[in-house]
C-alpha positions in Angstrom: 0.0 0.0 0.0 2.8 2.4 0.8 4.4 1.8 -2.6 1.1 2.9 -4.3 0.8 5.9 -2.0 4.3 7.1 -2.7 3.9 6.7 -6.4 0.6 8.6 -6.3 2.1 11.4 -4.2 5.1 11.8 -6.6 2.6 12.0 -9.5 0.4 14.5 -7.6 3.4 16.7 -6.9 3.9 17.2 -10.6 0.4 18.5 -11.0 0.8 22.0 -9.4 -1.5 24.6 -11.1 0.5 27.3 -12.9 -2.7 28.7 -14.3 -4.6 32.0 -14.2 -6.5 33.3 -12.4 -4.5 32.4 -9.3 -7.4 33.0 -7.0 -9.2 30.1 -8.6 -6.3 27.6 -8.8 -4.2 28.3 -5.7 -7.0 27.2 -3.3 -7.2 23.9 -5.4 -3.5 23.3 -4.8 -4.0 24.1 -1.2 -6.7 21.6 -0.5 -5.0 18.9 -2.6 -1.8 19.4 -0.6 -3.4 19.1 2.9 -2.6 15.4 3.1 -4.9 12.7 4.2 -4.6 8.9 3.9 -5.1 9.0 0.1 -7.1 5.7 0.4 -9.2 6.2 -2.7 -6.4 6.8 -5.2 -4.4 4.0 -3.7 -7.3 1.6 -4.2 -7.5 2.6 -7.9 -3.8 1.7 -8.3 -4.0 -1.4 -6.2 -7.0 -2.9 -8.0 -5.4 -2.3 -11.4 -2.2 -4.0 -10.3 -4.2 -7.0 -8.8 -5.6 -7.8 -12.3 -2.2 -7.6 -14.0 -2.6 -4.1 -15.3 0.1 -1.4 -15.3 -0.8 0.6 -12.2 0.9 3.7 -13.8 -1.8 3.6 -16.5 -4.4 4.0 -13.7 -2.7 7.1 -12.3 -5.0 9.6 -14.1 -8.1 7.8 -12.8 -6.5 7.8 -9.3 -6.0 11.5 -9.5 -9.6 12.0 -10.8 -10.9 10.2 -7.7 -8.8 12.2 -5.3 -9.7 15.5 -6.9 -13.4 14.6 -6.8 -13.0 13.6 -3.1 -11.4 16.9 -2.3 -14.1 18.8 -4.2 -16.6 17.2 -1.9 -14.6 18.3 1.2 -14.5 21.9 0.1 -18.3 22.0 -0.3 -19.0 19.9 2.8 -16.9 22.3 4.8 -19.0 25.2 3.4 -22.3 23.4 4.2 -21.0 22.5 7.7 -19.5 26.0 8.3 -16.3 24.2 9.3 -13.2 26.3 10.2 -10.7 23.5 10.1 -9.8 20.6 7.7 -7.0 18.2 8.7 -5.8 20.8 11.2 -5.7 23.7 8.7 -8.1 26.4 7.7 -10.8 25.3 5.3 -10.7 26.9 1.8 -13.7 29.1 2.4 -12.3 30.3 5.7 -8.7 30.9 4.4 -10.1 32.8 1.4 -13.9 33.4 1.3 -17.2 31.7 0.5 -17.2 32.6 -3.2 -13.7 31.3 -3.6 -14.7 28.0 -1.9 -17.7 27.5 -4.1 -15.9 28.4 -7.4 -12.7 26.6 -6.7 -14.7 23.5 -5.6 -16.7 23.7 -8.9 -13.5 23.9 -10.9 -11.9 21.0 -9.0 -14.9 18.8 -9.8 -14.7 19.7 -13.5 -10.9 19.1 -13.5 -11.4 15.7 -11.9 -13.8 14.8 -14.7 -11.3 16.0 -17.3 -8.6 13.6 -16.0 -10.7 10.7 -17.4 -10.2 12.1 -20.9 -6.8 10.4 -20.7 -8.6 7.1 -21.6 -10.3 6.3 -24.8 -12.8 3.9 -26.3 -14.7 1.4 -24.1 -12.5 2.2 -21.1 -13.4 5.9 -21.2 -17.1 5.1 -21.6 -17.1 2.7 -18.6 -15.0 5.1 -16.5 -17.1 8.2 -17.2 -20.3 6.3 -16.7 -19.2 5.1 -13.3 -17.8 8.5 -12.4 -21.1 10.3 -13.2 -23.2 7.7 -11.4 -21.0 7.9 -8.3 -20.9 11.7 -8.3 -24.7 12.0 -8.4 -25.0 9.4 -5.6 -22.6 11.3 -3.4 -24.7 14.4 -3.9 -27.8 12.4 -3.0 -26.1 11.1 0.1 -25.2 14.6 1.2 -28.8 15.8 0.7 -30.1 12.9 2.8 -27.6 13.9 5.5 -29.0 17.4 5.4 -32.6 16.2 5.4 -31.9 14.2 8.6 -31.3 17.4 10.5 -35.1 18.1 10.3 -36.3 14.6 10.9 -37.1 13.2 14.3 -37.1 9.5 13.3 -34.7 8.3 10.6 -35.3 4.7 9.4 -32.1 2.6 9.8 -32.3 1.5 6.1 -32.4 5.2 5.1 -29.3 5.9 7.2 -27.4 3.0 5.6 -28.4 4.4 2.2 -27.1 7.8 3.2 -23.7 6.5 4.4 -23.5 4.2 1.3 -24.0 7.1 -1.0 -22.0 9.8 0.9 -19.0 7.6 1.6 -19.0 4.0 0.4 -19.9 4.4 -3.3 -16.6 6.3 -3.9 -14.6 3.5 -2.3 -16.4 0.9 -4.5 -15.9 3.1 -7.6 -12.2 3.6 -6.9 -11.7 -0.2 -6.8 -13.8 -0.7 -9.9 -12.0 2.0 -11.9 -8.7 0.2 -11.5 -10.3 -3.1 -12.5 -11.8 -1.4 -15.6 -8.4 -0.1 -16.7 -6.8 -3.5 -16.2 -9.6 -5.0 -18.4 -10.9 -7.3 -15.7 -14.2 -9.2 -16.4 -17.5 -7.5 -15.6 -18.1 -10.1 -12.9 -14.8 -9.3 -11.2 -15.5 -5.5 -11.5 -18.9 -6.0 -9.8 -17.4 -8.2 -7.0 -14.7 -5.6 -6.4 -17.2 -2.8 -6.3 -19.4 -4.6 -3.8 -16.3 -5.3 -1.7 -15.6 -1.6 -1.6 -19.2 -0.7 -0.9 -19.6 -3.0 2.1 -16.2 -2.1 3.4 -17.0 1.6 3.0 -20.3 1.1 5.0 -18.3 -0.7 7.7 -15.8 2.1 7.8 -18.4 4.8 8.3 -20.2 2.7 11.0 -16.9 2.4 12.7 -16.6 6.2 12.6 -19.9 6.3 14.5 -18.5 4.0 17.1 -15.2 5.8 17.5 -16.9 9.2 17.7 -18.8 8.0 20.8 -16.7 5.2 22.3 -13.2 6.0 21.0 -10.3 7.6 22.8 -8.2 10.7 22.3 -6.3 8.9 19.5 -9.3 9.3 17.3 -8.1 12.7 16.1 -11.3 14.7 16.9 -13.4 15.5 20.0 -15.1 12.4 21.3 -18.9 12.9 21.3 -18.9 15.4 18.4 -21.8 13.6 16.8 -23.8 13.9 20.0 -23.1 17.6 20.4 -24.1 18.2 16.7 -27.2 16.1 17.2 -26.4 13.8 14.3 -28.8 10.9 13.6 -26.2 8.1 13.6 -26.7 4.3 14.0 -26.5 4.7 17.7 -29.2 7.4 17.9 -31.5 5.5 15.6 -31.3 2.2 17.4 -31.6 4.0 20.8 -34.9 5.5 19.8 -36.0 2.1 18.5 -35.1 0.1 21.6 -35.7 2.6 24.4 -38.7 2.6 26.7 -41.0 5.6 26.7 -39.1 7.4 29.5 -35.7 6.9 28.0 -36.9 7.8 24.5 -38.3 11.1 25.8 -35.0 11.7 27.6 -33.0 11.1 24.5 -35.1 13.4 22.4 -34.8 16.1 25.0 -31.0 15.7 25.2 -30.7 16.0 21.4 -32.9 19.1 21.2 -32.0 21.2 24.2 -29.0 23.4 24.8 -26.9 22.2 27.7 -23.4 21.6 29.0 -21.6 19.6 26.3 -19.8 17.2 28.7 -23.0 16.4 30.6 -24.9 15.9 27.4 -22.2 13.4 26.1 -22.2 11.6 29.4 -26.0 11.2 29.6 -26.4 10.1 26.0 -23.6 7.6 26.3 -25.2 6.1 29.4 -28.4 5.6 27.5 -26.5 4.0 24.6 -24.7 1.6 27.0 -27.9 0.8 28.8 -29.3 -0.7 25.7 -26.1 -2.4 24.6 -25.7 -0.3 21.6 -21.9 -0.5 21.7 -22.1 -4.2 21.2 -24.9 -3.9 18.6 -22.9 -1.5 16.5 -19.7 -3.6 16.8 -21.7 -6.6 15.5 -23.0 -4.4 12.6 -19.5 -3.4 11.7 -18.3 -7.0 11.8 -21.3 -8.1 9.6 -20.5 -5.6 6.8 -16.8 -6.4 7.0 -17.6 -10.1 6.6 -19.9 -9.3 3.7 -17.0 -7.4 2.1 -14.7 -10.4 2.5 -17.2 -12.7 1.0 -17.4 -10.5 -2.1 -13.7 -11.2 -2.9 -13.9 -14.9 -2.5 -15.1 -15.4 -6.1 -12.6 -13.0 -7.7 -10.5 -14.6 -10.5 -7.2 -13.7 -9.0 -4.6 -15.7 -6.9 -5.4 -16.4 -3.3 -2.4 -14.3 -2.3 -4.0 -11.3 -4.0 -7.3 -11.9 -2.3 -5.3 -11.9 0.9 -3.9 -8.5 0.0 -7.4 -7.2 -0.3 -8.5 -8.8 3.0 -5.4 -7.5 4.8 -6.2 -4.0 3.5 -9.8 -4.4 4.9 -8.5 -5.6 8.2 -6.1 -2.7 8.5 -8.8 -0.3 7.7 -11.1 -1.7 10.3 -8.5 -2.0 13.0 -7.8 1.7 13.0 -8.1 4.0 16.0 -8.3 7.2 13.9 
């Protein structure tokens, strides 16, 4: 994984924008240079390599995926009114709101343009997957916004939201590499499903770590509770609680109060109904579904193990 990451970072370093107007392109270089795990572009390269493709041929698709991901971060930060991203000022905070919107739009278009490197059937398959995924990410973001005004969110709708907002891009990254390597349609689908289920497990683990993690998580524990987010834990708590505890939980999520007290009281309710164990089981179930998806891939068992080890590494994180 580190080999792919270093190769991608070297390629990314050559892509600095020396274009005018600077006020459009400098913020793009800024967000692209803020770091992060680069999981999605690494998956593009890895999946291409697993199917005997030249992973360097997949570099433009990897860059496309990373640029699209960073476009979503710029616009998410605007919608969330966030001041910081990866420990640095967000684009709209460092410049202004109009710059954030316009640079984000430009970055999305540039990410699309990167796929013009490919031709014929590969281009058609890649651009079709890109457009489908991009629209689903927007739909997921809208669902997340809608949840703010909803009292009860069905668990199935929540899973759909995190699938679209997070997991589909993981699945698409893996499938793009397989498309470039000319893997069979069946293998492409299995790899996409692996990424989709692993992405859902990853986001559910985010829910868990936000409430039950420790200071290594990299953000304030209980942030979802303070923001009143409708996560798996909240949804299941409303479903399982008795009338008294349900009313208490609704009051805790709607009233202004001391943050530490709010986090403590909500966590007590979650633990009372065993939601830490329930969520852990849900994470394990989606992870196992992901591993089942790769069993039928037409690649060597050692390569299947590479995918499984990646999944295990992702799910054993503390951050």
